[in-house]
BAFI-3210 file (N, C-alpha, C; in Angstrom, 3 decimals, decimal comma, padded with zeros to 6 digits):
// residues 109
n [1|2|3|4|5|6|7|8|9|10|11|12|13|14|15|16|17|18|19|20|21|22|23|24|25|26|27|28|29|30|31|32|33|34|35|36|37|38|39|40|41|42|43|44|45|46|47|48|49|50|51|52|53|54|55|56|57|58|59|60|61|62|63|64|65|66|67|68|69|70|71|72|73|74|75|76|77|78|79|80|81|82|83|84|85|86|87|88|89|90|91|92|93|94|95|96|97|98|99|100|101|102|103|104|105|106|107|108|109]
n.u [-017,658|-015,904|-012,757|-009,256|-007,224|-004,386|-001,732|000,779|003,606|006,069|009,139|009,313|011,415|014,123|012,841|011,086|008,787|006,101|004,899|001,797|000,049|-002,822|-004,627|-007,412|-007,926|-009,938|-012,829|-015,298|-018,956|-019,301|-017,450|-014,972|-011,548|-010,673|-009,358|-009,166|-008,003|-006,834|-007,491|-006,403|-006,701|-009,086|-008,918|-011,007|-012,491|-013,569|-015,873|-015,041|-015,378|-017,093|-018,573|-016,675|-016,664|-015,086|-012,431|-011,788|-012,595|-011,599|-011,150|-009,937|-007,888|-006,834|-005,944|-003,945|-002,193|-001,404|-000,086|002,026|003,358|004,171|005,857|007,849|008,922|010,392|009,152|008,185|006,192|005,573|005,355|006,866|006,310|004,839|005,121|005,284|007,846|009,214|007,751|008,169|010,916|010,994|009,531|011,289|013,465|012,335|011,853|014,476|015,433|013,779|014,698|017,338|016,849|015,436|017,384|019,427|018,117|017,770|015,372|013,290|012,479]
n.v [-014,546|-014,902|-014,480|-014,972|-012,166|-011,187|-009,043|-007,659|-005,645|-004,042|-002,542|-001,194|-002,298|-000,305|002,174|004,802|003,744|002,009|-001,256|-002,804|-005,700|-007,731|-010,388|-012,492|-015,307|-018,136|-020,193|-021,288|-021,401|-024,057|-025,468|-025,312|-024,428|-021,135|-018,269|-014,819|-012,196|-008,859|-006,423|-004,016|-000,521|001,670|004,836|007,696|010,605|013,365|015,780|019,036|019,527|017,409|014,643|011,994|008,506|006,023|003,984|001,627|-000,282|-001,396|-003,747|-002,953|-004,761|-005,534|-003,046|-002,677|-004,746|-003,677|-001,337|-002,449|-003,816|-001,674|-000,421|-002,384|-001,970|000,204|002,664|005,423|007,274|010,676|012,673|012,514|012,849|011,616|008,950|005,448|004,468|006,786|007,713|005,582|005,845|008,338|007,792|005,947|007,651|009,573|007,903|007,237|009,798|010,313|008,419|009,332|011,873|011,224|009,765|011,708|013,523|011,954|010,473|007,795|005,156]
n.w [-008,724|-005,827|-004,512|-003,773|-003,955|-005,848|-006,207|-008,203|-008,459|-010,332|-011,345|-014,553|-017,173|-018,293|-017,999|-016,250|-015,008|-013,391|-013,445|-013,107|-012,087|-011,693|-010,275|-009,578|-007,805|-007,556|-006,841|-009,010|-009,609|-010,332|-008,899|-010,069|-010,381|-010,942|-012,673|-012,671|-014,564|-014,518|-016,960|-019,453|-018,569|-019,804|-021,223|-021,328|-022,737|-020,689|-019,630|-018,415|-014,955|-014,713|-012,928|-012,124|-012,311|-010,226|-011,550|-010,454|-007,636|-004,568|-001,852|001,464|002,183|-000,282|-001,223|000,627|-000,142|-002,604|-001,815|-000,332|-002,344|-004,033|-002,230|-002,118|-004,603|-004,192|-003,809|-001,869|000,511|-000,420|001,517|004,444|007,146|010,096|009,585|010,361|011,060|011,731|013,865|015,728|016,149|017,395|019,709|020,954|021,433|023,180|025,365|026,082|026,765|028,949|030,781|031,157|032,275|034,636|035,950|036,257|037,947|040,080|040,450|041,262|039,024]
ca.u [-016,617|-015,173|-011,558|-008,058|-006,617|-002,967|-001,266|002,202|004,118|007,509|009,655|009,466|012,801|014,571|011,944|010,713|007,392|005,797|003,930|000,912|-000,729|-003,717|-005,464|-008,227|-008,015|-011,048|-013,558|-016,579|-020,171|-019,200|-016,315|-013,754|-010,604|-010,646|-008,455|-009,550|-006,888|-007,208|-007,106|-006,006|-007,649|-009,382|-009,102|-012,054|-012,665|-014,593|-016,091|-014,540|-016,397|-017,914|-018,332|-016,030|-016,767|-013,794|-012,186|-011,589|-012,930|-010,967|-011,197|-008,758|-006,823|-006,232|-005,203|-002,701|-001,299|-000,853|000,862|003,217|004,080|004,830|006,984|008,919|009,506|011,220|008,403|007,853|005,320|006,268|005,319|007,398|005,908|003,787|005,320|005,431|009,247|009,572|007,095|008,826|012,209|010,696|009,137|012,516|014,240|011,696|012,067|015,877|015,514|013,129|015,631|018,465|016,375|015,110|018,668|020,089|017,345|017,662|013,992|013,184|011,569]
ca.v [-015,327|-014,210|-015,228|-014,300|-011,227|-011,107|-007,906|-007,586|-004,392|-004,122|-001,443|-001,575|-002,226|000,805|003,314|005,217|003,372|000,815|-002,149|-003,443|-006,847|-008,219|-011,532|-013,046|-016,762|-018,628|-021,370|-020,803|-022,085|-025,491|-025,969|-025,294|-023,385|-020,187|-017,119|-013,644|-011,275|-007,505|-006,008|-002,628|000,563|002,476|006,259|008,321|012,062|013,776|017,257|019,730|019,601|016,194|013,703|010,801|007,293|005,355|002,914|000,435|-000,243|-002,563|-003,836|-002,441|-005,748|-005,477|-001,812|-002,860|-005,484|-002,777|-000,474|-003,228|-004,081|-000,417|-000,243|-003,280|-001,392|001,343|003,869|005,848|008,454|011,962|013,380|011,544|013,075|010,729|007,545|004,545|004,427|008,055|007,713|004,611|006,437|009,433|007,177|005,443|008,823|010,120|006,950|007,422|011,084|010,177|007,633|010,193|012,902|010,634|009,379|012,942|014,095|010,900|010,082|006,382|004,821]
ca.w [-008,041|-004,755|-004,322|-003,210|-004,858|-005,865|-006,969|-008,398|-008,974|-010,638|-012,161|-015,932|-017,642|-019,091|-017,948|-014,904|-014,862|-012,581|-014,061|-012,121|-012,520|-010,605|-010,596|-008,525|-007,932|-006,742|-007,318|-009,606|-009,194|-010,588|-008,109|-010,892|-010,031|-012,029|-012,464|-013,353|-014,688|-014,807|-018,324|-019,562|-018,236|-021,024|-020,898|-022,152|-022,499|-019,758|-019,628|-017,236|-013,930|-014,687|-011,846|-012,752|-011,524|-010,075|-012,511|-009,697|-006,184|-003,971|-000,423|002,154|002,161|-001,617|-001,261|001,413|-000,995|-003,601|-001,107|-000,022|-003,615|-004,438|-001,309|-002,533|-005,777|-003,795|-003,715|-000,523|000,542|-000,597|002,772|005,380|008,501|010,575|009,224|011,480|011,431|012,340|015,206|016,584|016,525|018,314|020,970|021,622|021,854|024,374|026,475|026,487|027,425|030,251|031,631|031,473|033,162|035,938|036,577|036,654|039,042|041,112|040,624|040,975|037,904]
c.u [-015,929|-013,901|-010,449|-007,422|-005,080|-002,593|000,277|002,572|005,596|007,935|009,825|010,951|012,998|013,594|011,678|009,226|007,279|004,727|003,121|000,182|-001,607|-004,511|-006,277|-008,390|-009,114|-011,664|-014,928|-017,767|-020,089|-018,010|-015,035|-012,872|-010,564|-009,785|-008,947|-008,360|-007,391|-006,718|-006,757|-007,133|-007,857|-009,646|-010,113|-012,134|-013,728|-014,698|-015,511|-015,677|-017,290|-017,591|-017,868|-016,143|-015,366|-013,652|-012,037|-011,960|-012,353|-011,115|-009,909|-007,601|-006,108|-005,442|-003,894|-001,716|-000,626|000,195|002,160|004,022|004,822|006,010|008,163|009,594|010,362|010,471|008,059|006,931|006,133|006,383|005,693|006,939|004,772|003,977|005,577|006,875|009,687|008,958|007,804|010,178|012,035|010,336|010,372|013,353|013,644|011,879|013,508|016,025|014,899|014,055|016,775|018,015|016,095|016,398|019,360|019,431|017,169|016,204|013,851|012,159|010,761]
c.v [-014,441|-015,084|-014,391|-013,420|-011,191|-009,892|-007,963|-006,223|-004,550|-002,918|-001,973|-001,382|-000,989|001,978|003,673|004,953|002,157|000,011|-002,826|-004,600|-007,274|-009,384|-011,900|-014,526|-017,259|-019,849|-020,852|-021,663|-023,581|-026,149|-026,129|-024,163|-022,431|-019,011|-015,996|-012,695|-009,901|-007,173|-004,529|-001,649|001,380|003,915|006,861|009,806|012,304|015,297|017,830|019,875|018,392|015,375|012,422|009,626|006,686|004,249|001,577|000,707|-001,507|-002,562|-003,324|-003,453|-005,688|-004,175|-001,940|-003,675|-004,584|-001,901|-001,200|-003,512|-002,830|-000,137|-001,124|-002,800|-000,196|002,649|004,158|007,007|009,725|012,735|012,364|011,707|012,114|009,283|006,723|004,474|005,651|008,107|006,795|005,216|007,543|008,859|006,595|006,576|009,417|009,200|007,108|008,724|011,074|009,481|008,525|011,242|012,386|010,274|010,638|013,571|013,144|010,566|008,595|006,135|003,609]
c.w [-007,037|-004,496|-003,727|-004,302|-004,705|-006,718|-007,039|-008,946|-009,241|-011,465|-013,600|-016,368|-018,497|-019,106|-016,490|-014,688|-013,949|-013,297|-012,959|-012,766|-011,361|-011,131|-009,359|-008,779|-007,050|-007,355|-007,801|-009,095|-009,375|-009,916|-008,968|-010,396|-011,186|-011,663|-013,303|-013,384|-015,111|-016,199|-018,281|-019,160|-019,496|-020,573|-021,860|-021,788|-021,529|-019,833|-018,320|-016,198|-013,823|-013,445|-012,513|-011,830|-011,331|-011,080|-011,769|-008,218|-005,631|-002,456|000,192|002,087|000,829|-001,768|-000,502|000,601|-002,017|-002,987|-000,798|-001,253|-004,125|-003,551|-001,745|-003,787|-005,457|-003,661|-002,274|-000,580|000,348|000,693|003,883|006,798|008,873|010,205|010,457|011,995|012,193|013,759|016,178|017,078|017,590|019,691|021,704|022,186|023,137|025,605|027,016|027,263|028,853|031,243|032,062|032,533|034,544|036,671|037,081|037,837|040,219|041,480|040,337|039,848|038,178]
res [x|x|x|x|x|x|x|x|x|x|x|x|x|x|x|x|x|x|x|x|x|x|x|x|x|x|x|x|x|x|x|x|x|x|x|x|x|x|x|x|x|x|x|x|x|x|x|x|x|x|x|x|x|x|x|x|x|x|x|x|x|x|x|x|x|x|x|x|x|x|x|x|x|x|x|x|x|x|x|x|x|x|x|x|x|x|x|x|x|x|x|x|x|x|x|x|x|x|x|x|x|x|x|x|x|x|x|x|x]
***
């Protein structure tokens, strides 16, 4: 079944944890509406140096949903350089400085 993925993230009550839920809503082979819900991740021992398969593979659109949900929970990237907000502020500042410099030097814009 290929369907629309929904991801929800929320801060768990009384702890410093984030709860994640994911469902895929779609239509099965018999034209019935169906819902698939993600279950618990099972942890298993691995040998040191072992190649470990990913426990989940998701399309970019689903990964973006997850990132947006985590952002809504108040999580931000640890490394703030290069963020879109920072870049936009820098671009506005440079535009302002260009206007001031051109005005001071009497250069037409």
